[in-house]
VOPA-618936 format. One line per field, with one value per residue (C-alpha): x, y, z; residue number from 1; residue in three letters. Coordinates in nm, 3 decimals, always signed. Layout:
xx (X_...)
yy (Y_...)
zz (Z_...)
pos (NUM_...)
code (ALA_...)
END
This chain:
xx (-0.001_+0.137_+0.093_+0.130_+0.429_+0.607_+0.517_+0.675_+0.987_+1.032_+0.985_+1.181_+1.417_+1.284_+0.960_+0.716_+0.426_+0.102_+0.021_-0.359_-0.491_-0.840_-0.909_-1.187_-1.421_-1.420_-1.758_-1.930_-2.181_-2.392_-2.406_-2.455_-2.740_-2.559_-2.629_-2.834_-2.926_-2.828_-2.509_-2.451_-2.663_-2.356_-2.199_-2.217_-2.314_-2.519_-2.848_-2.830_-2.585_-2.643_-2.317_-2.123_-2.186_-1.963_-2.126_-1.852_-1.873_-1.930_-1.581_-1.439_-1.527_-1.346_-1.014_-0.736_-0.552_-0.859_-0.818_-1.178_-1.080_-0.951_-1.066_-0.795_-0.525_-0.662_-0.666_-0.306_-0.212_-0.398_-0.195_+0.129_+0.035_-0.115_+0.156_+0.446_+0.302_+0.233_+0.547_+0.764_+0.596_+0.640_+1.001_+1.075_+0.899_+0.990_+1.280_+1.077_+1.211_+0.960_+0.586_+0.269_+0.030_-0.312_-0.609_-0.847_-1.168_-1.464_-1.428_-1.089_-1.133_-1.463_-1.340_-1.218_-0.904_-0.707_-0.794_-0.692_-0.362_-0.283_-0.356_-0.182_+0.128_+0.144_+0.152_+0.410_+0.634_+0.652_+0.971_+1.001_+0.681_+0.719_+0.353_-0.015_-0.301_-0.637_-0.962_-1.259_-1.578_-1.602_-1.864_-1.631_-1.341_-1.302_-1.078_-0.912_-0.826_-0.687_-0.481_-0.325_-0.266_-0.109_+0.135_+0.216_+0.274_+0.580_+0.751_+0.563_+0.387_+0.015_-0.270_-0.641_-0.858_-1.212_-1.496_-1.626_-1.819_-2.026_-2.071_-2.446_-2.665_-2.942_-2.694_-2.567_-2.925_-3.003_-2.715_-2.799_-2.466_-2.582_-2.413_-2.416_-2.151_-2.098_-1.975_-1.719_-1.591_-1.571_-1.356_-1.133_-1.057_-1.000_-0.764_-0.572_-0.533_-0.347_-0.096_-0.220_-0.232_-0.581_-0.683_-1.039_-1.236_-1.489_-1.729_-1.846_-2.178_-2.380_-2.758_-2.897_-2.566_-2.484_-2.139_-2.147_-2.225_-1.943_-1.690_-1.811_-1.747_-1.384_-1.354_-1.502_-1.286_-0.978_-1.102_-1.133_-0.759_-0.715_-0.360_-0.449_-0.745_-0.888_-1.140_-1.388_-1.663_-1.982_-2.031_-2.308_-2.244_-2.495_-2.673_-2.678_-2.958_-2.805_-2.837_-3.213_-3.243_-3.033_-3.235_-3.560_-3.432_-3.409_-3.033_-2.816_-2.436_-2.194_-2.048_-1.670_-1.633_-1.813_-1.615_-1.281_-1.382_-1.479_-1.156_-0.944_-1.141_-1.089_-0.717_-0.701_-0.844_-0.596_-0.316_+0.031_+0.041_-0.245_-0.139_-0.356_-0.370_-0.629_-0.793_-1.042_-1.168_-1.343_-1.398_-1.368_-1.585_-1.940_-2.054_-2.029_-2.360_-2.269_-2.110_-1.922_-1.631_-1.539_-1.457_-1.132_-0.893_-0.616_-0.836_-0.960_-0.607_-0.506_-0.796_-0.730_-0.359_-0.443_-0.684_-0.434_-0.151_-0.367_-0.448_-0.079_-0.095_+0.135_+0.418)
yy (+0.001_+0.336_+0.562_+0.937_+0.883_+0.689_+0.963_+1.230_+1.025_+0.966_+1.333_+1.490_+1.213_+1.229_+1.223_+1.506_+1.537_+1.725_+1.989_+2.025_+2.376_+2.473_+2.838_+3.017_+3.207_+2.963_+2.816_+2.639_+2.749_+2.454_+2.584_+2.956_+2.912_+3.003_+2.669_+2.493_+2.511_+2.291_+2.143_+1.785_+1.549_+1.401_+1.738_+1.892_+2.254_+2.536_+2.401_+2.134_+2.290_+2.662_+2.694_+2.589_+2.889_+2.889_+3.177_+3.409_+3.757_+4.034_+4.171_+3.844_+3.971_+4.306_+4.368_+4.187_+4.515_+4.694_+4.825_+4.705_+4.346_+4.219_+3.861_+3.816_+3.910_+3.647_+3.393_+3.465_+3.418_+3.086_+2.971_+3.056_+2.908_+2.584_+2.527_+2.586_+2.381_+2.076_+2.096_+2.124_+1.822_+1.619_+1.728_+1.628_+1.295_+1.181_+1.405_+1.548_+1.865_+1.929_+1.989_+2.051_+2.303_+2.130_+2.368_+2.102_+2.217_+2.346_+2.491_+2.650_+2.826_+2.985_+3.339_+3.640_+3.566_+3.838_+3.672_+3.329_+3.468_+3.619_+3.293_+3.060_+3.276_+3.302_+2.921_+2.894_+3.133_+2.905_+2.704_+2.388_+2.443_+2.307_+2.336_+2.341_+2.096_+2.272_+2.098_+2.232_+2.169_+2.172_+2.447_+2.676_+2.707_+2.970_+3.027_+3.311_+3.082_+2.820_+3.087_+3.178_+2.816_+2.736_+3.021_+2.894_+2.544_+2.665_+2.710_+2.487_+2.152_+2.235_+1.989_+2.054_+1.807_+1.770_+1.601_+1.368_+1.148_+0.979_+1.009_+0.943_+1.252_+1.078_+1.015_+1.371_+1.496_+1.255_+1.391_+1.753_+1.805_+2.112_+2.026_+1.743_+1.499_+1.691_+1.986_+1.772_+1.630_+1.974_+2.128_+1.823_+1.828_+2.203_+2.170_+1.890_+2.100_+2.358_+2.092_+2.090_+1.774_+1.653_+1.432_+1.294_+1.201_+0.920_+0.791_+0.430_+0.365_+0.657_+0.614_+0.370_+0.287_-0.068_-0.217_-0.170_+0.199_+0.259_+0.080_+0.269_+0.598_+0.492_+0.372_+0.695_+0.912_+0.737_+0.822_+1.187_+1.195_+1.220_+1.182_+1.057_+0.930_+0.924_+0.666_+0.736_+0.527_+0.719_+0.742_+0.915_+1.195_+1.362_+1.683_+1.603_+1.528_+1.182_+1.122_+1.191_+0.932_+0.681_+0.723_+0.680_+0.362_+0.513_+0.472_+0.171_+0.236_+0.026_-0.279_-0.297_-0.621_-0.475_-0.151_-0.332_-0.560_-0.256_-0.084_-0.378_-0.402_-0.030_-0.044_-0.331_-0.095_+0.184_+0.231_+0.257_+0.632_+0.708_+0.735_+0.654_+0.919_+0.769_+0.430_+0.497_+0.755_+0.763_+0.951_+0.841_+1.070_+1.104_+1.261_+0.929_+0.742_+0.468_+0.248_+0.156_+0.008_+0.363_+0.445_+0.246_+0.370_+0.137_-0.172_-0.046_-0.012_-0.358_-0.514_-0.313_-0.397_-0.765_-0.755_-0.563_-0.796_-1.100_-0.945_-0.881_-0.501_-0.446_-0.653)
zz (+0.000_-0.105_+0.201_+0.215_+0.443_+0.170_-0.077_+0.138_+0.210_-0.162_-0.246_+0.038_+0.145_+0.501_+0.700_+0.657_+0.905_+0.872_+1.136_+1.177_+1.215_+1.329_+1.263_+1.451_+1.223_+0.931_+0.850_+0.562_+0.296_+0.401_+0.759_+0.706_+0.458_+0.136_-0.034_+0.232_+0.599_+0.887_+0.738_+0.644_+0.853_+1.023_+1.105_+1.451_+1.406_+1.560_+1.426_+1.694_+1.937_+1.990_+2.182_+1.870_+1.656_+1.350_+1.167_+1.058_+1.205_+0.952_+1.019_+0.880_+0.532_+0.562_+0.399_+0.594_+0.657_+0.783_+1.140_+1.194_+1.133_+1.467_+1.385_+1.123_+1.374_+1.610_+1.329_+1.236_+1.601_+1.605_+1.304_+1.479_+1.816_+1.683_+1.424_+1.660_+1.948_+1.730_+1.517_+1.824_+1.980_+1.663_+1.624_+1.983_+1.962_+1.609_+1.505_+1.215_+1.050_+0.773_+0.799_+0.598_+0.751_+0.730_+0.736_+0.860_+1.025_+0.827_+0.473_+0.444_+0.108_+0.212_+0.278_+0.081_-0.116_+0.068_+0.396_+0.269_+0.138_+0.477_+0.661_+0.413_+0.396_+0.776_+0.785_+0.508_+0.699_+1.001_+1.076_+0.868_+0.673_+0.317_+0.207_+0.270_+0.270_+0.252_+0.343_+0.152_-0.046_-0.424_-0.414_-0.221_-0.462_-0.736_-1.035_-0.840_-0.553_-0.787_-0.962_-0.631_-0.525_-0.861_-0.807_-0.456_-0.592_-0.784_-0.448_-0.208_-0.175_-0.218_-0.161_-0.192_+0.002_-0.134_+0.048_-0.223_+0.024_-0.248_-0.627_-0.599_-0.602_-0.413_-0.129_-0.137_-0.115_+0.170_+0.377_+0.286_+0.118_-0.080_-0.410_-0.662_-0.782_-1.108_-0.904_-0.730_-1.056_-1.216_-0.944_-0.895_-1.267_-1.266_-0.970_-1.141_-1.458_-1.244_-1.146_-0.786_-0.571_-0.482_-0.191_-0.202_+0.108_+0.081_+0.344_+0.381_+0.550_+0.415_+0.434_+0.175_+0.005_-0.101_-0.120_-0.496_-0.458_-0.209_-0.426_-0.733_-0.550_-0.506_-0.867_-1.006_-0.779_-0.918_-1.269_-1.175_-1.118_-0.744_-0.614_-0.267_-0.072_+0.280_+0.392_+0.672_+0.831_+0.901_+1.276_+1.470_+1.716_+1.940_+1.838_+1.467_+1.222_+1.175_+1.551_+1.525_+1.248_+1.445_+1.766_+1.572_+1.407_+1.058_+1.028_+1.105_+1.119_+0.918_+1.089_+1.141_+0.944_+0.644_+0.663_+0.667_+0.378_+0.170_+0.264_+0.152_-0.176_-0.231_-0.175_-0.421_-0.685_-0.627_-0.883_-0.737_-0.792_-0.552_-0.189_+0.112_+0.385_+0.618_+0.654_+0.933_+1.180_+1.511_+1.833_+2.192_+2.400_+2.522_+2.192_+2.006_+1.982_+1.735_+1.617_+1.930_+1.731_+1.617_+1.980_+1.997_+1.725_+1.833_+1.800_+1.461_+1.336_+1.466_+1.277_+0.963_+0.964_+1.005_+0.708_+0.492_+0.588_+0.508_+0.170_+0.103_+0.103_+0.402_+0.538)
pos (1_2_3_4_5_6_7_8_9_10_11_12_13_14_15_16_17_18_19_20_21_22_23_24_25_26_27_28_29_30_31_32_33_34_35_36_37_38_39_40_41_42_43_44_45_46_47_48_49_50_51_52_53_54_55_56_57_58_59_60_61_62_63_64_65_66_67_68_69_70_71_72_73_74_75_76_77_78_79_80_81_82_83_84_85_86_87_88_89_90_91_92_93_94_95_96_97_98_99_100_101_102_103_104_105_106_107_108_109_110_111_112_113_114_115_116_117_118_119_120_121_122_123_124_125_126_127_128_129_130_131_132_133_134_135_136_137_138_139_140_141_142_143_144_145_146_147_148_149_150_151_152_153_154_155_156_157_158_159_160_161_162_163_164_165_166_167_168_169_170_171_172_173_174_175_176_177_178_179_180_181_182_183_184_185_186_187_188_189_190_191_192_193_194_195_196_197_198_199_200_201_202_203_204_205_206_207_208_209_210_211_212_213_214_215_216_217_218_219_220_221_222_223_224_225_226_227_228_229_230_231_232_233_234_235_236_237_238_239_240_241_242_243_244_245_246_247_248_249_250_251_252_253_254_255_256_257_258_259_260_261_262_263_264_265_266_267_268_269_270_271_272_273_274_275_276_277_278_279_280_281_282_283_284_285_286_287_288_289_290_291_292_293_294_295_296_297_298_299_300_301_302_303_304_305_306_307_308_309_310_311_312_313_314_315)
code (MET_PHE_THR_ILE_GLY_ARG_TYR_PHE_ARG_LYS_ARG_TYR_GLY_GLU_ASP_VAL_TYR_LYS_VAL_PRO_LEU_SER_ILE_GLN_GLY_PHE_THR_CYS_PRO_ASN_ILE_ASP_GLY_THR_VAL_ALA_LYS_GLY_GLY_CYS_THR_PHE_CYS_LEU_ASN_GLU_SER_PHE_SER_PRO_ASN_LEU_SER_GLN_LYS_SER_PRO_LYS_LYS_PHE_TYR_LEU_SER_PRO_ASP_SER_PRO_GLU_ASN_PRO_LEU_LEU_GLN_LYS_GLN_LEU_GLU_GLN_VAL_ARG_ILE_GLN_TYR_ARG_ALA_THR_SER_ARG_ARG_LEU_ALA_GLY_LYS_TYR_GLY_VAL_ARG_LYS_PHE_ILE_ALA_TYR_PHE_GLN_SER_PHE_THR_ASN_THR_TYR_ALA_PRO_VAL_ASP_THR_LEU_LYS_ALA_LEU_TYR_GLU_GLU_ALA_LEU_GLY_GLN_PRO_GLY_CYS_VAL_GLY_LEU_SER_ILE_GLY_THR_ARG_SER_ASP_SER_VAL_SER_GLU_GLU_ILE_LEU_ASP_TYR_LEU_GLU_GLU_LEU_SER_ARG_ARG_TYR_GLU_ILE_TRP_VAL_GLU_TYR_GLY_ILE_GLN_SER_ILE_TYR_ASP_GLU_THR_LEU_GLU_ALA_ILE_ASN_ARG_GLY_HIS_ASP_SER_ALA_ASN_VAL_ARG_GLU_TRP_ILE_GLU_LYS_THR_LYS_ARG_ARG_GLY_LEU_ASN_VAL_CYS_GLY_HIS_VAL_ILE_PHE_GLY_LEU_PRO_GLY_GLU_SER_ASP_THR_MET_MET_LEU_GLU_THR_VAL_ARG_THR_SER_ILE_GLY_TRP_GLY_ILE_ASP_SER_ILE_LYS_PHE_HIS_PRO_LEU_TYR_VAL_VAL_ARG_ASN_THR_ALA_LEU_ALA_VAL_ASP_TYR_LEU_LYS_GLY_ARG_PHE_VAL_PRO_ILE_GLU_GLU_GLU_ARG_TYR_ILE_ARG_LEU_LEU_VAL_GLU_SER_ILE_ARG_MET_LEU_PRO_GLY_SER_ILE_SER_VAL_GLN_ARG_VAL_THR_ALA_GLY_ILE_ASP_ASP_GLU_SER_LEU_LEU_ALA_PRO_ASP_TRP_CYS_ARG_ASP_LYS_HIS_ARG_GLN_MET_ARG_ASN_ILE_ARG_HIS_ALA_LEU_LYS_THR_ALA_GLY_TYR_ILE_TYR)
END
């Protein structure tokens, strides 16, 4: 299995670790009502948790150098604090010297371009930073943003991470995604034409999807030209629309055995040029409702490694 770690070691001759950044003030067009309301059904947001308000303050949309824009200064400080704390910890624990700043939470291209430039360049200016990985939605990217990222890619490693989730429009509608599959394909292909690296996220266990549908999402994503992939099981957290469906018996989470079988079949389909960045996900706190197997990440990874080793994909 071609992992993202192997990709980085081949490219840089040493380990490169991603430093996750969560920037206050970023939101999503599916949360603030631009394309839909309430967010994706599995997403924890202010529709179900009033204390988790991610609506961007009006001042977020002012020019970055405006004296009336104190939020941006706080965001730049968050970049510095989070990056330095995590990179120092990783350097001390693993001896790593190079890092990718990973804008992870919410939709990290959903802001004025000048604001994005300020934040991205703050990250790129941090010690050891060799590039960016930017988590976003396909309906929140523009030609102007891609122009800028293409220019950055001449000097830095630039990845755009798109939430594909599923290629089936009926599924995207069921989870209140707010865009269709054609939109995802369009922007992945536009991003690739700029020479940028693309990582696609897919979810197994979405409502109503068969094994055939889930595997077809992987197969189609490969055809769209992605460079890397992340696999996620759909798990249910409290205060989400999906939690309501689960508690009313309208949604049954994917079983671990089925998830691992689909994961192995998906990895079998991947050409050698596509790296794998994640094989599972979970959460171990009181917010998790189901499935319980997503609570223990270490057990998940043991079972996944065993399945991959049995299939001959790791040694």
